[in-house]
C-alpha positions as CSV (number, residue, x, y, z in Angstrom):
1,X,22.4,-15.1,-11.9
2,X,25.0,-12.8,-13.5
3,X,24.3,-10.5,-16.0
4,X,27.2,-9.8,-18.3
5,X,28.8,-7.7,-21.3
6,X,29.1,-8.5,-24.7
7,X,32.8,-8.8,-24.4
8,X,32.5,-11.2,-21.7
9,X,30.1,-13.4,-23.4
10,X,32.4,-13.8,-25.9
11,X,35.2,-14.6,-24.0
12,X,32.8,-17.2,-22.2
13,X,32.3,-18.8,-26.1
14,X,36.0,-19.2,-26.6
15,X,36.3,-20.7,-23.0
16,X,33.8,-23.5,-23.5
17,X,34.8,-24.0,-27.0
18,X,38.6,-24.1,-25.5
19,X,37.7,-26.6,-22.2
20,X,35.5,-28.7,-24.1
21,X,37.6,-29.3,-27.5
22,X,34.6,-28.4,-29.8
23,X,34.5,-26.0,-32.8
24,X,32.6,-22.7,-32.8
25,X,30.6,-24.4,-35.4
26,X,29.6,-27.4,-32.6
27,X,28.7,-24.5,-30.1
28,X,26.4,-22.7,-32.6
29,X,24.8,-25.6,-33.1
30,X,24.3,-26.1,-29.7
31,X,22.7,-22.9,-29.1
32,X,20.3,-23.4,-32.1
33,X,18.9,-26.4,-30.9
34,X,18.3,-24.9,-27.5
35,X,16.1,-22.2,-29.9
36,X,14.5,-24.9,-32.0
37,X,13.1,-26.7,-28.6
38,X,11.8,-23.5,-27.1
39,X,10.5,-22.8,-30.6
40,X,8.6,-26.1,-31.2
41,X,7.4,-26.0,-28.1
42,X,5.7,-22.5,-28.1
43,X,4.8,-23.0,-32.1
44,X,3.2,-26.4,-32.4
45,X,1.5,-25.9,-35.9
46,X,4.0,-26.3,-38.6
47,X,1.3,-25.1,-40.9
48,X,2.4,-21.5,-39.6
49,X,4.6,-20.3,-42.5
50,X,8.1,-19.2,-41.1
51,X,10.3,-16.5,-41.9
52,X,14.1,-16.5,-40.9
53,X,16.0,-13.0,-41.8
54,X,19.8,-13.8,-41.3
55,X,22.8,-11.9,-41.5
56,X,26.4,-12.0,-42.7
57,X,28.0,-12.6,-38.5
58,X,27.4,-15.4,-36.5
59,X,23.8,-14.3,-35.4
60,X,23.0,-15.0,-39.0
61,X,24.7,-18.4,-38.6
62,X,22.5,-19.4,-35.7
63,X,19.5,-18.6,-37.6
64,X,20.3,-20.8,-40.7
65,X,20.8,-23.6,-38.3
66,X,17.6,-23.1,-36.7
67,X,16.4,-22.4,-40.1
68,X,17.7,-26.1,-41.3
69,X,16.4,-28.0,-38.1
70,X,12.9,-26.2,-38.7
71,X,12.6,-27.7,-41.9
72,X,13.8,-31.1,-41.5
73,X,11.2,-31.2,-39.0
74,X,8.5,-30.4,-41.2
75,X,8.2,-26.4,-40.9
76,X,7.7,-24.3,-44.1
77,X,10.3,-22.1,-44.1
78,X,12.3,-19.5,-46.4
79,X,15.3,-18.0,-45.1
80,X,16.1,-14.1,-46.5
81,X,20.0,-13.1,-45.8
82,X,20.2,-9.3,-45.6
83,X,23.6,-8.4,-47.1
84,X,24.7,-5.6,-44.8
85,X,28.0,-6.9,-46.0
86,X,29.3,-9.0,-48.6
87,X,32.2,-10.7,-46.0
88,X,30.1,-13.7,-44.1
89,X,31.7,-15.2,-41.2
90,X,33.3,-18.1,-41.5
91,X,30.4,-20.5,-39.3
92,X,27.9,-18.1,-41.3
93,X,29.1,-19.1,-44.8
94,X,29.5,-23.1,-43.7
95,X,25.7,-22.7,-42.8
96,X,24.9,-20.8,-46.2
97,X,26.4,-24.0,-47.7
98,X,24.8,-26.6,-45.6
99,X,21.2,-24.8,-46.1
100,X,21.5,-25.0,-50.0
101,X,22.6,-28.8,-49.9
102,X,19.5,-29.2,-48.2
103,X,17.1,-27.4,-50.5
104,X,16.2,-24.6,-48.3
105,X,14.7,-21.7,-50.2
106,X,17.1,-18.9,-49.4
107,X,17.0,-15.5,-51.0
108,X,19.4,-12.3,-50.7
109,X,18.8,-9.1,-50.0
110,X,21.0,-6.4,-51.3
111,X,18.9,-3.4,-52.3
112,X,15.3,-2.6,-51.0
113,X,13.8,-4.0,-54.0
114,X,14.8,-7.6,-53.0
115,X,12.7,-7.0,-49.6
116,X,10.2,-9.5,-49.7
117,X,6.1,-9.3,-49.2
118,X,5.4,-10.5,-45.3
119,X,2.1,-11.1,-45.9
120,X,2.7,-14.6,-46.4
121,X,4.4,-15.4,-43.4
122,X,3.2,-15.7,-39.8
123,X,6.2,-16.0,-37.8
124,X,9.3,-14.0,-38.0
125,X,12.7,-15.3,-36.6
126,X,14.8,-12.5,-36.7
127,X,18.7,-13.5,-36.9
128,X,20.3,-10.2,-38.4
129,X,22.2,-8.9,-35.8
130,X,23.6,-9.9,-32.6
131,X,25.7,-8.6,-29.4
132,X,28.5,-7.8,-31.2
133,X,26.6,-4.8,-32.8
134,X,28.6,-1.2,-31.5
135,X,26.6,0.9,-34.1
136,X,23.4,2.7,-35.6
137,X,22.0,0.1,-38.0
138,X,22.0,1.8,-41.5
139,X,21.4,1.0,-45.1
140,X,19.7,-2.2,-46.3
141,X,19.8,-3.7,-42.7
142,X,17.9,-0.9,-41.7
143,X,15.6,-0.7,-44.5
144,X,14.6,-4.3,-43.6
145,X,14.1,-4.0,-40.2
146,X,11.5,-1.4,-41.2
147,X,9.7,-3.7,-43.5
148,X,10.2,-6.2,-40.6
149,X,8.6,-3.9,-38.0
150,X,5.5,-3.1,-39.9
151,X,4.4,-6.5,-40.8
152,X,2.6,-6.9,-37.7
153,X,3.4,-10.6,-37.8
154,X,5.1,-12.3,-34.7
155,X,8.7,-11.3,-34.2
156,X,11.2,-13.5,-32.2
157,X,14.7,-12.2,-31.9
158,X,17.4,-14.9,-31.8
159,X,19.4,-13.9,-28.7
160,X,18.7,-9.8,-28.9
161,X,16.5,-7.8,-31.0
162,X,18.6,-6.8,-34.3
163,X,20.2,-3.3,-33.5
164,X,19.8,-3.3,-29.6
165,X,22.6,-1.6,-28.0
166,X,23.8,-3.1,-25.5
167,X,25.6,-0.4,-23.5
168,X,23.6,3.0,-24.7
169,X,20.2,4.0,-25.7
170,X,18.6,2.4,-28.4
171,X,16.7,4.7,-31.6
172,X,16.4,1.9,-33.7
173,X,16.3,-1.8,-33.6
174,X,13.7,-4.8,-34.3
175,X,10.5,-4.9,-32.3
176,X,10.5,-8.5,-31.1
177,X,7.4,-9.5,-29.3
178,X,9.6,-12.4,-27.8
179,X,13.2,-12.4,-27.1
180,X,14.9,-15.5,-27.1
181,X,18.6,-14.9,-25.1
182,X,21.5,-17.6,-25.0
183,X,21.8,-18.6,-21.4
184,X,23.8,-15.4,-20.0
185,X,21.2,-12.2,-19.4
186,X,22.0,-9.1,-21.0
187,X,21.0,-5.4,-19.3
188,X,19.8,-3.8,-22.4
189,X,17.0,-6.6,-22.3
190,X,15.3,-5.4,-19.1
191,X,15.4,-1.8,-19.4
192,X,12.3,0.2,-19.6
193,X,14.0,2.5,-22.4
194,X,14.0,-0.4,-24.4
195,X,10.2,-2.0,-23.9
196,X,9.4,-1.3,-27.2
197,X,12.1,-3.5,-29.1
198,X,12.3,-6.6,-26.8
199,X,9.1,-7.8,-25.8
200,X,8.8,-10.9,-23.5
201,X,12.4,-12.3,-22.8
202,X,12.9,-15.8,-22.0
203,X,16.2,-17.3,-21.0
204,X,17.5,-20.6,-22.7
205,X,20.8,-22.9,-21.6
206,X,22.7,-23.9,-24.1
207,X,25.9,-25.2,-22.0
208,X,28.3,-22.5,-21.4
209,X,31.0,-23.3,-19.2
210,X,30.0,-22.6,-15.7
211,X,33.5,-22.4,-14.6
212,X,34.3,-19.3,-17.1
213,X,30.9,-17.6,-16.0
214,X,31.7,-18.2,-12.1
215,X,35.2,-16.5,-13.0
216,X,33.5,-13.7,-14.7
217,X,33.4,-10.1,-12.7
218,X,30.1,-8.3,-12.6
219,X,27.9,-5.9,-10.4
220,X,24.6,-6.6,-12.4
221,X,22.6,-9.4,-11.5
222,X,19.4,-11.1,-12.5
223,X,17.5,-12.4,-9.4
224,X,15.7,-15.8,-10.2
225,X,13.6,-18.1,-8.4
226,X,16.5,-20.6,-7.3
227,X,18.3,-17.8,-5.5
228,X,15.4,-17.0,-3.7
229,X,14.6,-20.1,-2.7
230,X,18.1,-19.9,-1.3
231,X,17.4,-16.6,0.6
232,X,14.3,-17.9,2.6
233,X,14.5,-18.5,6.3
234,X,13.5,-21.4,7.3
235,X,9.4,-21.8,9.6
236,X,10.6,-23.4,12.6
237,X,8.4,-25.9,14.2
238,X,8.1,-23.9,17.5
239,X,7.7,-20.5,16.0
240,X,5.4,-18.3,17.6
241,X,4.1,-14.7,17.0
242,X,6.8,-13.2,19.0
243,X,9.6,-14.9,17.2
244,X,8.4,-13.9,13.5
245,X,8.9,-10.2,13.9
246,X,6.8,-7.1,14.3
247,X,6.3,-4.7,11.5
248,X,4.9,-1.1,12.2
249,X,3.6,0.6,9.3
250,X,3.2,4.5,9.3
251,X,1.4,6.6,7.4
252,X,-2.3,7.5,6.2
253,X,-4.2,10.4,5.9
254,X,-8.0,11.2,5.6
255,X,-8.9,9.4,2.1
256,X,-5.9,7.5,2.0
257,X,-6.3,5.0,5.0
258,X,-6.5,2.2,2.5
259,X,-2.7,2.4,2.0
260,X,-2.1,1.4,5.4
261,X,-4.4,-1.2,5.1
262,X,-2.7,-3.0,2.6
263,X,1.1,-2.2,3.2
264,X,-0.2,-3.8,7.2
265,X,-2.0,-6.9,5.7
266,X,0.9,-7.4,3.3
267,X,3.7,-7.5,5.9
268,X,1.4,-10.2,8.2
269,X,0.7,-12.0,4.9
270,X,4.5,-12.4,3.9
271,X,5.0,-13.8,7.4
272,X,5.8,-11.3,10.2
273,X,4.4,-12.8,13.5
274,X,2.6,-9.1,14.4
275,X,1.9,-5.8,12.7
276,X,1.0,-2.0,14.1
277,X,-0.2,0.7,12.0
278,X,0.6,4.0,13.2
279,X,-2.5,6.2,11.6
280,X,-4.4,9.2,12.3
281,X,-7.6,9.1,14.7
282,X,-9.3,8.6,11.4
283,X,-7.5,5.7,10.6
284,X,-8.7,3.5,13.4
285,X,-12.2,2.1,12.7
286,X,-10.6,1.4,9.1
287,X,-8.1,-0.7,10.2
288,X,-10.0,-2.3,12.6
289,X,-12.5,-3.3,10.3
290,X,-10.7,-4.2,7.3
291,X,-7.9,-6.0,8.9
292,X,-8.7,-7.0,12.2
293,X,-5.3,-8.9,12.7
294,X,-3.4,-5.4,12.9
295,X,-3.0,-3.6,16.2
296,X,-3.3,0.1,15.9
297,X,-1.6,3.2,17.4
298,X,-3.1,6.6,16.7
299,X,-1.9,9.8,16.5
300,X,-3.7,12.6,18.7
301,X,-4.9,14.3,15.5
302,X,-7.7,12.9,13.4
303,X,-7.3,13.3,9.8
304,X,-3.5,13.6,9.2
305,X,-0.1,12.6,11.5
306,X,1.2,15.1,13.8
307,X,3.5,13.3,16.0
308,X,4.8,10.0,15.4
309,X,5.5,8.9,19.1
310,X,5.1,5.2,20.3
311,X,6.2,3.2,23.3
312,X,6.8,-0.2,21.6
313,X,9.6,-1.8,19.8
314,X,9.4,-3.1,16.2
315,X,12.0,-4.7,14.6
316,X,11.1,-3.1,11.0
317,X,9.0,0.2,10.0
318,X,7.7,1.0,6.7
319,X,6.8,4.5,6.5
320,X,5.2,6.9,4.2
321,X,2.4,5.4,2.4
322,X,-0.9,7.8,2.2
323,X,0.9,9.8,4.7
324,X,0.5,13.6,3.2
325,X,3.2,16.2,2.9
326,X,1.6,18.8,5.1
327,X,3.9,20.7,7.0
328,X,3.0,19.2,10.5
329,X,3.2,15.9,9.0
330,X,6.8,16.9,7.7
331,X,8.3,18.1,11.2
332,X,6.7,14.8,12.7
333,X,8.4,12.9,10.4
334,X,11.8,14.6,11.0
335,X,11.6,14.4,14.4
336,X,10.8,10.2,14.2
337,X,13.8,10.1,12.2
338,X,16.0,11.6,14.3
339,X,14.5,9.2,16.9
340,X,14.5,5.9,14.7
341,X,17.1,2.9,15.1
342,X,15.3,0.4,13.4
343,X,15.5,-1.0,9.8
344,X,13.3,1.1,7.7
345,X,11.4,1.1,4.4
346,X,10.5,4.4,2.9
347,X,8.0,4.9,0.1
348,X,5.2,7.3,-1.0
349,X,5.0,10.7,0.6
350,X,7.4,9.8,2.7
351,X,10.4,9.5,-0.4
352,X,8.6,12.9,-1.2
353,X,9.2,14.4,2.2
354,X,12.7,13.9,1.8
355,X,13.4,15.2,-1.7
356,X,11.9,18.4,-0.3
357,X,14.4,18.1,2.8
358,X,17.2,16.5,1.3
359,X,19.9,17.0,4.3
360,X,17.4,14.8,6.4
361,X,18.8,11.7,4.1
362,X,21.6,11.8,6.7
363,X,19.2,10.8,9.5
364,X,18.5,7.6,7.4
365,X,19.9,4.0,9.4
366,X,22.6,2.8,6.9
367,X,21.2,0.2,4.5
368,X,17.4,2.0,4.7
369,X,15.3,0.6,1.8
370,X,13.6,3.5,-0.8
371,X,11.3,2.2,-3.3
372,X,10.6,5.1,-5.9
373,X,8.6,5.2,-8.6
374,X,10.3,6.9,-11.7
375,X,8.8,10.5,-10.5
376,X,9.6,10.2,-6.9
377,X,13.4,8.9,-8.1
378,X,13.5,12.1,-10.4
379,X,12.5,14.3,-7.3
380,X,15.5,12.5,-5.3
381,X,18.3,12.2,-7.8
382,X,17.3,14.9,-10.5
383,X,17.4,14.2,-14.0
384,X,18.9,11.6,-16.5
385,X,19.6,11.0,-20.1
386,X,18.4,7.4,-20.6
387,X,18.5,4.2,-18.1
388,X,22.3,3.9,-18.1
389,X,22.6,7.1,-17.0
390,X,20.2,6.4,-14.7
391,X,21.7,3.5,-13.0
392,X,25.1,5.7,-12.9
393,X,23.1,8.2,-11.1
394,X,21.3,5.8,-8.6
395,X,24.3,4.1,-7.5
396,X,26.4,6.8,-6.8
397,X,22.9,8.3,-4.6
398,X,23.0,5.2,-3.0
399,X,26.5,5.0,-2.2
400,X,26.8,8.7,-1.2
401,X,23.9,7.9,1.7
402,X,24.5,4.2,2.6
403,X,21.4,3.3,1.1
404,X,19.1,0.4,-1.1
405,X,17.1,1.8,-3.6
406,X,14.5,-0.3,-5.1
407,X,13.5,1.2,-8.8
408,X,9.9,0.1,-9.3
409,X,8.9,-0.9,-12.8
410,X,8.5,-3.8,-15.5
411,X,11.8,-5.0,-14.3
412,X,12.3,-3.6,-11.0
413,X,15.9,-2.7,-10.1
414,X,17.5,-3.0,-6.5
415,X,20.8,-0.9,-6.1
416,X,23.1,-0.4,-3.4
417,X,26.2,1.0,-3.4
418,X,27.9,-1.5,-5.4
419,X,25.3,-3.9,-7.4
420,X,22.3,-3.8,-9.2
421,X,20.1,-6.6,-9.4
422,X,17.3,-6.6,-11.9
423,X,14.3,-8.8,-11.1
424,X,12.7,-11.5,-13.2
425,X,8.9,-11.4,-12.1
426,X,5.8,-9.2,-12.8
427,X,4.0,-8.6,-15.6
428,X,1.8,-5.2,-16.4
429,X,-1.2,-6.4,-14.0
430,X,1.3,-4.6,-11.3
431,X,0.1,-1.4,-12.7
432,X,-2.5,-0.8,-10.5
433,X,-3.1,1.6,-7.3
434,X,-2.0,0.3,-3.9
435,X,1.0,-2.0,-5.4
436,X,3.6,0.5,-4.5
437,X,2.1,0.2,-0.9
438,X,1.5,-4.0,-1.2
439,X,5.6,-3.7,-1.8
440,X,6.5,-1.7,1.3
441,X,4.3,-3.9,3.3
442,X,6.4,-7.4,2.2
443,X,9.5,-6.0,2.5
444,X,8.8,-4.8,5.8
445,X,7.5,-7.8,7.2
446,X,10.7,-9.4,5.4
447,X,12.8,-6.8,7.5
448,X,11.0,-7.9,10.5
449,X,11.3,-11.3,10.1
450,X,15.1,-11.0,10.4
451,X,16.4,-10.8,6.5
452,X,18.8,-8.5,5.8
453,X,17.9,-5.4,3.8
454,X,19.5,-6.3,0.8
455,X,17.8,-9.6,1.3
456,X,14.4,-8.6,2.2
457,X,14.6,-6.1,-0.8
458,X,15.5,-8.8,-3.5
459,X,12.8,-11.6,-1.5
460,X,10.4,-8.9,-1.5
461,X,10.4,-7.6,-5.1
462,X,10.8,-11.3,-6.3
463,X,7.6,-12.0,-4.4
464,X,5.3,-9.2,-5.2
465,X,5.9,-9.8,-9.1
466,X,5.3,-13.6,-8.8
467,X,2.0,-12.9,-7.7
468,X,1.2,-11.5,-10.8
469,X,2.8,-14.2,-12.9
470,X,0.9,-17.1,-11.0
471,X,-2.2,-15.2,-11.3
472,X,-2.0,-14.6,-14.7
473,X,-4.3,-17.7,-16.0
474,X,-7.1,-16.5,-13.2
475,X,-7.4,-12.9,-13.4
476,X,-6.5,-10.6,-16.2
477,X,-4.1,-8.5,-16.2
478,X,-6.5,-5.5,-16.7
479,X,-8.8,-6.6,-13.6
480,X,-6.0,-7.5,-11.2
481,X,-5.9,-5.3,-7.9
482,X,-3.5,-4.6,-5.1
483,X,-5.2,-7.3,-2.8
484,X,-5.0,-9.4,-5.4
485,X,-1.2,-9.4,-4.8
486,X,-1.8,-10.1,-1.0
487,X,-4.2,-12.7,-1.6
488,X,-1.6,-14.6,-4.0
489,X,1.8,-13.9,-1.7
490,X,1.1,-17.4,0.0
491,X,0.8,-19.0,-3.4
492,X,4.3,-17.4,-4.7
493,X,6.2,-18.7,-1.3
494,X,4.5,-22.3,-2.6
495,X,6.3,-21.9,-6.2
496,X,9.6,-20.5,-4.6
497,X,9.6,-23.5,-2.5
498,X,9.0,-25.9,-5.1
């Protein structure tokens, strides 16, 4: 699914009204009805008092239409128009008149004395600003947003939280608990810097012209279930372990063999036919006991890896989990990179070793997948000012070294030399020890099955996050373990294939 800019979305709105021969008011009504349907499904108690804060532009018009629909449906609604400008858009002014005719309570806020107490409301609908805002929020709008943010109420933003910048760092905006955005994803809604503003993000279809969306050019995409389903390879009737790929996981050191167990089991659970773990000798009894389905090749050293030597030919290799950074291990890793021809995923200490020896990046096969968390990324590419700068620098790094980089986080991003793919699955449950090791195993397992590197990264990240979504009602996010991810990979496949 394409992620587009505010300017592109405005163009698609215009093309929609032109192609369907409808007015902008009709499109506004369509968008508001979609929000209304979402809202009334989410909040079924009509006794909960609702306040709608509208601006004087078209986003404010959306809020007014929603308020009218809610009142007709039996909700208790009050509307407050934040007059940051005396100029109302034509569509907003029309809906002010309609709301008055329908006897909806409307109060204008032009000064701080006009700002209401919010103690009597349970839900606030934010429709002050939309995607067209290109400046810092000031004046009366800023004061109103301060009051909203300090209310302690549930805040639902229409399209975007008011004040959120679409192309730069946001310093001040509505702190929504939920954002209901209109059909087309906006990059700002998925960035770590904006986590305090966006809350949970929901996409609703408002019937925009599909051809106009298809024609729009972008290098940013949201990974969805439909796309992931289309990428899945069929499981043939006569498949056997020899046709489903062979993964190798290289890593482990004394006290850190668990990471290799997790990665190896995740690779097999993801569907590859065979898994071999390459570990120091201390890892063999652990793996054979904890994960008997895995084969093991031992390093000659007892407690850490000193030479990565094997005669088998795996289809894909995941390297770095629990590896350590001792000088002998680094040298062994260098020799491995010199000789390796297999598709490769590098994580954890493998990334740390590369960050200390950046000239070794030239040894990586094209489309090697790196899976850094923020600190590991910093060691690789250096400092960044904000998320947009981080993305630009990561794209440049991927292009320079012909890599695919998975930036792990709440909405993990997959960056190749040309495009950015934002994952739509996952919950805070994934913030647990070993979660990254499992992701390495999942992606390695997909590579071994013959997925192209970009496909493996996209499918792997989506499955990884989906396991947390599917477990949310059974396992509390605070109690979720990396092994729970592995246990739910099969359920994730069921969900994707529905």
